[in-house]
mmJSON file of the N, C-alpha and C atoms, coordinates in Angstrom:
{"data_MODEL":{"atom_site":{
"group_PDB":["ATOM","ATOM","ATOM","ATOM","ATOM","ATOM","ATOM","ATOM","ATOM","ATOM","ATOM","ATOM","ATOM","ATOM","ATOM","ATOM","ATOM","ATOM","ATOM","ATOM","ATOM","ATOM","ATOM","ATOM","ATOM","ATOM","ATOM","ATOM","ATOM","ATOM","ATOM","ATOM","ATOM","ATOM","ATOM","ATOM","ATOM","ATOM","ATOM","ATOM","ATOM","ATOM","ATOM","ATOM","ATOM","ATOM","ATOM","ATOM","ATOM","ATOM","ATOM","ATOM","ATOM","ATOM","ATOM","ATOM","ATOM","ATOM","ATOM","ATOM","ATOM","ATOM","ATOM","ATOM","ATOM","ATOM","ATOM","ATOM","ATOM","ATOM","ATOM","ATOM","ATOM","ATOM","ATOM","ATOM","ATOM","ATOM","ATOM","ATOM","ATOM","ATOM","ATOM","ATOM","ATOM","ATOM","ATOM","ATOM","ATOM","ATOM","ATOM","ATOM","ATOM","ATOM","ATOM","ATOM","ATOM","ATOM","ATOM","ATOM","ATOM","ATOM","ATOM","ATOM","ATOM","ATOM","ATOM","ATOM","ATOM","ATOM","ATOM","ATOM","ATOM","ATOM","ATOM","ATOM","ATOM","ATOM","ATOM","ATOM","ATOM","ATOM","ATOM","ATOM","ATOM","ATOM","ATOM","ATOM","ATOM","ATOM","ATOM","ATOM","ATOM","ATOM","ATOM","ATOM","ATOM","ATOM","ATOM","ATOM","ATOM","ATOM","ATOM","ATOM","ATOM","ATOM","ATOM","ATOM","ATOM","ATOM","ATOM","ATOM","ATOM"],
"id":[1,2,3,4,5,6,7,8,9,10,11,12,13,14,15,16,17,18,19,20,21,22,23,24,25,26,27,28,29,30,31,32,33,34,35,36,37,38,39,40,41,42,43,44,45,46,47,48,49,50,51,52,53,54,55,56,57,58,59,60,61,62,63,64,65,66,67,68,69,70,71,72,73,74,75,76,77,78,79,80,81,82,83,84,85,86,87,88,89,90,91,92,93,94,95,96,97,98,99,100,101,102,103,104,105,106,107,108,109,110,111,112,113,114,115,116,117,118,119,120,121,122,123,124,125,126,127,128,129,130,131,132,133,134,135,136,137,138,139,140,141,142,143,144,145,146,147,148,149,150,151,152,153],
"type_symbol":["N","C","C","N","C","C","N","C","C","N","C","C","N","C","C","N","C","C","N","C","C","N","C","C","N","C","C","N","C","C","N","C","C","N","C","C","N","C","C","N","C","C","N","C","C","N","C","C","N","C","C","N","C","C","N","C","C","N","C","C","N","C","C","N","C","C","N","C","C","N","C","C","N","C","C","N","C","C","N","C","C","N","C","C","N","C","C","N","C","C","N","C","C","N","C","C","N","C","C","N","C","C","N","C","C","N","C","C","N","C","C","N","C","C","N","C","C","N","C","C","N","C","C","N","C","C","N","C","C","N","C","C","N","C","C","N","C","C","N","C","C","N","C","C","N","C","C","N","C","C","N","C","C"],
"label_atom_id":["N","CA","C","N","CA","C","N","CA","C","N","CA","C","N","CA","C","N","CA","C","N","CA","C","N","CA","C","N","CA","C","N","CA","C","N","CA","C","N","CA","C","N","CA","C","N","CA","C","N","CA","C","N","CA","C","N","CA","C","N","CA","C","N","CA","C","N","CA","C","N","CA","C","N","CA","C","N","CA","C","N","CA","C","N","CA","C","N","CA","C","N","CA","C","N","CA","C","N","CA","C","N","CA","C","N","CA","C","N","CA","C","N","CA","C","N","CA","C","N","CA","C","N","CA","C","N","CA","C","N","CA","C","N","CA","C","N","CA","C","N","CA","C","N","CA","C","N","CA","C","N","CA","C","N","CA","C","N","CA","C","N","CA","C","N","CA","C","N","CA","C","N","CA","C","N","CA","C"],
"label_alt_id":[null,null,null,null,null,null,null,null,null,null,null,null,null,null,null,null,null,null,null,null,null,null,null,null,null,null,null,null,null,null,null,null,null,null,null,null,null,null,null,null,null,null,null,null,null,null,null,null,null,null,null,null,null,null,null,null,null,null,null,null,null,null,null,null,null,null,null,null,null,null,null,null,null,null,null,null,null,null,null,null,null,null,null,null,null,null,null,null,null,null,null,null,null,null,null,null,null,null,null,null,null,null,null,null,null,null,null,null,null,null,null,null,null,null,null,null,null,null,null,null,null,null,null,null,null,null,null,null,null,null,null,null,null,null,null,null,null,null,null,null,null,null,null,null,null,null,null,null,null,null,null,null,null],
"label_comp_id":["MET","MET","MET","ASN","ASN","ASN","GLN","GLN","GLN","TYR","TYR","TYR","LYS","LYS","LYS","VAL","VAL","VAL","GLU","GLU","GLU","THR","THR","THR","CYS","CYS","CYS","LYS","LYS","LYS","VAL","VAL","VAL","LYS","LYS","LYS","TYR","TYR","TYR","ALA","ALA","ALA","GLU","GLU","GLU","GLN","GLN","GLN","LYS","LYS","LYS","MET","MET","MET","ASN","ASN","ASN","GLU","GLU","GLU","MET","MET","MET","ALA","ALA","ALA","LYS","LYS","LYS","GLU","GLU","GLU","GLY","GLY","GLY","TRP","TRP","TRP","GLN","GLN","GLN","VAL","VAL","VAL","VAL","VAL","VAL","ALA","ALA","ALA","VAL","VAL","VAL","SER","SER","SER","PRO","PRO","PRO","ASP","ASP","ASP","ILE","ILE","ILE","ALA","ALA","ALA","ALA","ALA","ALA","GLY","GLY","GLY","TYR","TYR","TYR","GLY","GLY","GLY","VAL","VAL","VAL","ILE","ILE","ILE","ILE","ILE","ILE","THR","THR","THR","PHE","PHE","PHE","GLU","GLU","GLU","ARG","ARG","ARG","LYS","LYS","LYS","LEU","LEU","LEU","ASN","ASN","ASN","SER","SER","SER"],
"label_asym_id":["A","A","A","A","A","A","A","A","A","A","A","A","A","A","A","A","A","A","A","A","A","A","A","A","A","A","A","A","A","A","A","A","A","A","A","A","A","A","A","A","A","A","A","A","A","A","A","A","A","A","A","A","A","A","A","A","A","A","A","A","A","A","A","A","A","A","A","A","A","A","A","A","A","A","A","A","A","A","A","A","A","A","A","A","A","A","A","A","A","A","A","A","A","A","A","A","A","A","A","A","A","A","A","A","A","A","A","A","A","A","A","A","A","A","A","A","A","A","A","A","A","A","A","A","A","A","A","A","A","A","A","A","A","A","A","A","A","A","A","A","A","A","A","A","A","A","A","A","A","A","A","A","A"],
"label_entity_id":["1","1","1","1","1","1","1","1","1","1","1","1","1","1","1","1","1","1","1","1","1","1","1","1","1","1","1","1","1","1","1","1","1","1","1","1","1","1","1","1","1","1","1","1","1","1","1","1","1","1","1","1","1","1","1","1","1","1","1","1","1","1","1","1","1","1","1","1","1","1","1","1","1","1","1","1","1","1","1","1","1","1","1","1","1","1","1","1","1","1","1","1","1","1","1","1","1","1","1","1","1","1","1","1","1","1","1","1","1","1","1","1","1","1","1","1","1","1","1","1","1","1","1","1","1","1","1","1","1","1","1","1","1","1","1","1","1","1","1","1","1","1","1","1","1","1","1","1","1","1","1","1","1"],
"label_seq_id":[1,1,1,2,2,2,3,3,3,4,4,4,5,5,5,6,6,6,7,7,7,8,8,8,9,9,9,10,10,10,11,11,11,12,12,12,13,13,13,14,14,14,15,15,15,16,16,16,17,17,17,18,18,18,19,19,19,20,20,20,21,21,21,22,22,22,23,23,23,24,24,24,25,25,25,26,26,26,27,27,27,28,28,28,29,29,29,30,30,30,31,31,31,32,32,32,33,33,33,34,34,34,35,35,35,36,36,36,37,37,37,38,38,38,39,39,39,40,40,40,41,41,41,42,42,42,43,43,43,44,44,44,45,45,45,46,46,46,47,47,47,48,48,48,49,49,49,50,50,50,51,51,51],
"pdbx_PDB_ins_code":[null,null,null,null,null,null,null,null,null,null,null,null,null,null,null,null,null,null,null,null,null,null,null,null,null,null,null,null,null,null,null,null,null,null,null,null,null,null,null,null,null,null,null,null,null,null,null,null,null,null,null,null,null,null,null,null,null,null,null,null,null,null,null,null,null,null,null,null,null,null,null,null,null,null,null,null,null,null,null,null,null,null,null,null,null,null,null,null,null,null,null,null,null,null,null,null,null,null,null,null,null,null,null,null,null,null,null,null,null,null,null,null,null,null,null,null,null,null,null,null,null,null,null,null,null,null,null,null,null,null,null,null,null,null,null,null,null,null,null,null,null,null,null,null,null,null,null,null,null,null,null,null,null],
"Cartn_x":[99.298,98.734,97.413,96.468,95.155,94.9,94.06,93.634,92.132,91.677,90.255,89.696,88.417,87.743,86.313,85.816,84.456,83.686,82.52,81.663,80.272,79.617,78.221,77.395,76.189,75.3,73.866,72.933,71.534,71.325,70.347,70.083,69.841,69.092,68.757,69.965,71.088,72.298,73.373,73.102,74.114,74.602,73.691,74.09,74.961,74.581,75.349,76.763,76.864,78.166,79.041,78.445,79.205,79.722,78.905,79.333,80.448,80.368,81.428,82.754,82.688,83.908,84.484,83.618,84.081,84.898,84.533,85.28,86.713,86.93,88.261,88.981,88.402,89.055,88.681,87.687,87.26,86.242,86.291,85.317,84.586,83.312,82.528,82.86,83.207,83.501,82.277,81.603,80.449,79.529,78.25,77.244,76.455,76.4,75.711,74.761,73.686,72.782,73.439,73.176,73.668,72.556,72.601,71.538,71.444,72.558,72.559,71.773,71.929,71.219,69.802,69.612,68.294,67.853,68.51,68.099,69.274,70.411,71.605,72.245,73.319,74.116,75.587,76.336,77.784,78.368,79.169,79.741,81.254,81.785,83.229,83.774,84.787,85.408,86.839,87.344,88.712,89.297,90.598,91.298,92.752,93.352,94.758,95.641,96.67,97.649,98.695,99.08,100.143,101.471,102.215,103.517,104.627],
"Cartn_y":[73.748,74.413,73.73,74.516,73.987,74.072,73.201,73.171,73.424,74.222,74.56,74.129,73.803,73.393,73.913,74.421,74.928,74.096,73.613,72.794,73.418,73.262,73.672,72.437,72.393,71.278,71.686,70.873,71.097,70.797,71.46,71.3,69.84,69.118,67.734,66.797,67.221,66.403,66.903,67.964,68.573,67.61,66.928,66.007,64.885,64.35,63.28,63.765,64.968,65.534,65.734,66.254,66.481,65.162,64.117,62.807,62.212,62.369,61.873,62.577,63.896,64.671,64.345,64.08,63.747,62.457,61.52,60.265,60.503,61.605,61.967,62.922,63.184,64.027,65.5,65.866,67.263,67.586,68.813,69.313,70.495,70.643,71.756,73.012,74.088,75.371,76.279,76.274,77.141,76.57,76.883,76.536,77.808,78.191,79.416,79.111,79.876,79.668,80.115,79.394,79.77,80.583,81.874,82.76,82.769,82.642,82.653,81.464,80.288,79.107,79.046,79.586,79.637,78.372,77.264,76.001,75.257,75.885,75.177,75.794,75.16,75.657,75.633,76.488,76.528,76.038,75.0,74.395,74.596,75.151,75.344,74.295,73.566,72.503,72.887,72.273,72.516,71.198,71.014,69.891,70.274,69.67,69.94,69.103,69.742,69.04,68.402,67.208,66.534,67.078,67.639,68.224,67.259],
"Cartn_z":[100.687,99.536,99.178,98.709,98.367,96.873,96.412,95.017,95.01,94.044,93.961,92.613,92.607,91.381,91.443,90.326,90.253,89.242,89.654,88.803,88.745,87.623,87.508,87.16,87.689,87.384,87.693,87.239,87.561,89.043,89.629,91.054,91.416,90.587,90.937,90.921,90.318,90.291,91.256,92.01,92.879,93.961,94.621,95.69,95.136,93.996,93.363,93.022,92.478,92.102,93.341,94.42,95.655,96.223,96.183,96.686,95.839,94.518,93.628,93.922,94.086,94.345,95.727,96.707,98.056,98.049,97.2,97.096,96.618,95.905,95.415,96.363,97.53,98.526,98.478,97.698,97.584,98.665,99.183,100.143,99.522,99.828,99.312,100.108,99.394,100.011,99.921,98.765,98.561,97.497,97.639,96.632,96.349,95.077,94.666,93.524,93.399,92.263,90.958,89.91,88.579,87.913,88.125,87.662,86.138,85.463,83.994,83.431,84.032,83.551,84.113,85.301,85.9,86.61,86.387,86.998,87.611,87.682,88.129,89.351,89.779,90.887,90.493,91.136,90.973,92.29,92.218,93.419,93.389,94.465,94.584,95.539,95.081,95.858,96.212,97.279,97.73,98.232,97.982,98.602,98.797,99.788,100.097,99.185,98.688,97.856,98.759,98.429,99.195,98.735,99.665,99.335,99.59],
"occupancy":[1.0,1.0,1.0,1.0,1.0,1.0,1.0,1.0,1.0,1.0,1.0,1.0,1.0,1.0,1.0,1.0,1.0,1.0,1.0,1.0,1.0,1.0,1.0,1.0,1.0,1.0,1.0,1.0,1.0,1.0,1.0,1.0,1.0,1.0,1.0,1.0,1.0,1.0,1.0,1.0,1.0,1.0,1.0,1.0,1.0,1.0,1.0,1.0,1.0,1.0,1.0,1.0,1.0,1.0,1.0,1.0,1.0,1.0,1.0,1.0,1.0,1.0,1.0,1.0,1.0,1.0,1.0,1.0,1.0,1.0,1.0,1.0,1.0,1.0,1.0,1.0,1.0,1.0,1.0,1.0,1.0,1.0,1.0,1.0,1.0,1.0,1.0,1.0,1.0,1.0,1.0,1.0,1.0,1.0,1.0,1.0,1.0,1.0,1.0,1.0,1.0,1.0,1.0,1.0,1.0,1.0,1.0,1.0,1.0,1.0,1.0,1.0,1.0,1.0,1.0,1.0,1.0,1.0,1.0,1.0,1.0,1.0,1.0,1.0,1.0,1.0,1.0,1.0,1.0,1.0,1.0,1.0,1.0,1.0,1.0,1.0,1.0,1.0,1.0,1.0,1.0,1.0,1.0,1.0,1.0,1.0,1.0,1.0,1.0,1.0,1.0,1.0,1.0],
"B_iso_or_equiv":[0.0,0.0,0.0,0.0,0.0,0.0,0.0,0.0,0.0,0.0,0.0,0.0,0.0,0.0,0.0,0.0,0.0,0.0,0.0,0.0,0.0,0.0,0.0,0.0,0.0,0.0,0.0,0.0,0.0,0.0,0.0,0.0,0.0,0.0,0.0,0.0,0.0,0.0,0.0,0.0,0.0,0.0,0.0,0.0,0.0,0.0,0.0,0.0,0.0,0.0,0.0,0.0,0.0,0.0,0.0,0.0,0.0,0.0,0.0,0.0,0.0,0.0,0.0,0.0,0.0,0.0,0.0,0.0,0.0,0.0,0.0,0.0,0.0,0.0,0.0,0.0,0.0,0.0,0.0,0.0,0.0,0.0,0.0,0.0,0.0,0.0,0.0,0.0,0.0,0.0,0.0,0.0,0.0,0.0,0.0,0.0,0.0,0.0,0.0,0.0,0.0,0.0,0.0,0.0,0.0,0.0,0.0,0.0,0.0,0.0,0.0,0.0,0.0,0.0,0.0,0.0,0.0,0.0,0.0,0.0,0.0,0.0,0.0,0.0,0.0,0.0,0.0,0.0,0.0,0.0,0.0,0.0,0.0,0.0,0.0,0.0,0.0,0.0,0.0,0.0,0.0,0.0,0.0,0.0,0.0,0.0,0.0,0.0,0.0,0.0,0.0,0.0,0.0],
"pdbx_formal_charge":[null,null,null,null,null,null,null,null,null,null,null,null,null,null,null,null,null,null,null,null,null,null,null,null,null,null,null,null,null,null,null,null,null,null,null,null,null,null,null,null,null,null,null,null,null,null,null,null,null,null,null,null,null,null,null,null,null,null,null,null,null,null,null,null,null,null,null,null,null,null,null,null,null,null,null,null,null,null,null,null,null,null,null,null,null,null,null,null,null,null,null,null,null,null,null,null,null,null,null,null,null,null,null,null,null,null,null,null,null,null,null,null,null,null,null,null,null,null,null,null,null,null,null,null,null,null,null,null,null,null,null,null,null,null,null,null,null,null,null,null,null,null,null,null,null,null,null,null,null,null,null,null,null],
"auth_seq_id":[1,1,1,2,2,2,3,3,3,4,4,4,5,5,5,6,6,6,7,7,7,8,8,8,9,9,9,10,10,10,11,11,11,12,12,12,13,13,13,14,14,14,15,15,15,16,16,16,17,17,17,18,18,18,19,19,19,20,20,20,21,21,21,22,22,22,23,23,23,24,24,24,25,25,25,26,26,26,27,27,27,28,28,28,29,29,29,30,30,30,31,31,31,32,32,32,33,33,33,34,34,34,35,35,35,36,36,36,37,37,37,38,38,38,39,39,39,40,40,40,41,41,41,42,42,42,43,43,43,44,44,44,45,45,45,46,46,46,47,47,47,48,48,48,49,49,49,50,50,50,51,51,51],
"auth_comp_id":["MET","MET","MET","ASN","ASN","ASN","GLN","GLN","GLN","TYR","TYR","TYR","LYS","LYS","LYS","VAL","VAL","VAL","GLU","GLU","GLU","THR","THR","THR","CYS","CYS","CYS","LYS","LYS","LYS","VAL","VAL","VAL","LYS","LYS","LYS","TYR","TYR","TYR","ALA","ALA","ALA","GLU","GLU","GLU","GLN","GLN","GLN","LYS","LYS","LYS","MET","MET","MET","ASN","ASN","ASN","GLU","GLU","GLU","MET","MET","MET","ALA","ALA","ALA","LYS","LYS","LYS","GLU","GLU","GLU","GLY","GLY","GLY","TRP","TRP","TRP","GLN","GLN","GLN","VAL","VAL","VAL","VAL","VAL","VAL","ALA","ALA","ALA","VAL","VAL","VAL","SER","SER","SER","PRO","PRO","PRO","ASP","ASP","ASP","ILE","ILE","ILE","ALA","ALA","ALA","ALA","ALA","ALA","GLY","GLY","GLY","TYR","TYR","TYR","GLY","GLY","GLY","VAL","VAL","VAL","ILE","ILE","ILE","ILE","ILE","ILE","THR","THR","THR","PHE","PHE","PHE","GLU","GLU","GLU","ARG","ARG","ARG","LYS","LYS","LYS","LEU","LEU","LEU","ASN","ASN","ASN","SER","SER","SER"],
"auth_asym_id":["A","A","A","A","A","A","A","A","A","A","A","A","A","A","A","A","A","A","A","A","A","A","A","A","A","A","A","A","A","A","A","A","A","A","A","A","A","A","A","A","A","A","A","A","A","A","A","A","A","A","A","A","A","A","A","A","A","A","A","A","A","A","A","A","A","A","A","A","A","A","A","A","A","A","A","A","A","A","A","A","A","A","A","A","A","A","A","A","A","A","A","A","A","A","A","A","A","A","A","A","A","A","A","A","A","A","A","A","A","A","A","A","A","A","A","A","A","A","A","A","A","A","A","A","A","A","A","A","A","A","A","A","A","A","A","A","A","A","A","A","A","A","A","A","A","A","A","A","A","A","A","A","A"],
"auth_atom_id":["N","CA","C","N","CA","C","N","CA","C","N","CA","C","N","CA","C","N","CA","C","N","CA","C","N","CA","C","N","CA","C","N","CA","C","N","CA","C","N","CA","C","N","CA","C","N","CA","C","N","CA","C","N","CA","C","N","CA","C","N","CA","C","N","CA","C","N","CA","C","N","CA","C","N","CA","C","N","CA","C","N","CA","C","N","CA","C","N","CA","C","N","CA","C","N","CA","C","N","CA","C","N","CA","C","N","CA","C","N","CA","C","N","CA","C","N","CA","C","N","CA","C","N","CA","C","N","CA","C","N","CA","C","N","CA","C","N","CA","C","N","CA","C","N","CA","C","N","CA","C","N","CA","C","N","CA","C","N","CA","C","N","CA","C","N","CA","C","N","CA","C","N","CA","C","N","CA","C"],
"pdbx_PDB_model_num":[1,1,1,1,1,1,1,1,1,1,1,1,1,1,1,1,1,1,1,1,1,1,1,1,1,1,1,1,1,1,1,1,1,1,1,1,1,1,1,1,1,1,1,1,1,1,1,1,1,1,1,1,1,1,1,1,1,1,1,1,1,1,1,1,1,1,1,1,1,1,1,1,1,1,1,1,1,1,1,1,1,1,1,1,1,1,1,1,1,1,1,1,1,1,1,1,1,1,1,1,1,1,1,1,1,1,1,1,1,1,1,1,1,1,1,1,1,1,1,1,1,1,1,1,1,1,1,1,1,1,1,1,1,1,1,1,1,1,1,1,1,1,1,1,1,1,1,1,1,1,1,1,1]
}}}
């Protein structure tokens, strides 16, 4: 089973956010522009749950 998490952040902080989440076992599934904010991105993360 997988767990998903969606985060939004400014573009200049996206790499930092992805690296922080990777340390917790999260993998990036998708990165999309945050059109509503105009300067951000929406990052979707995924990780496997230990059963």
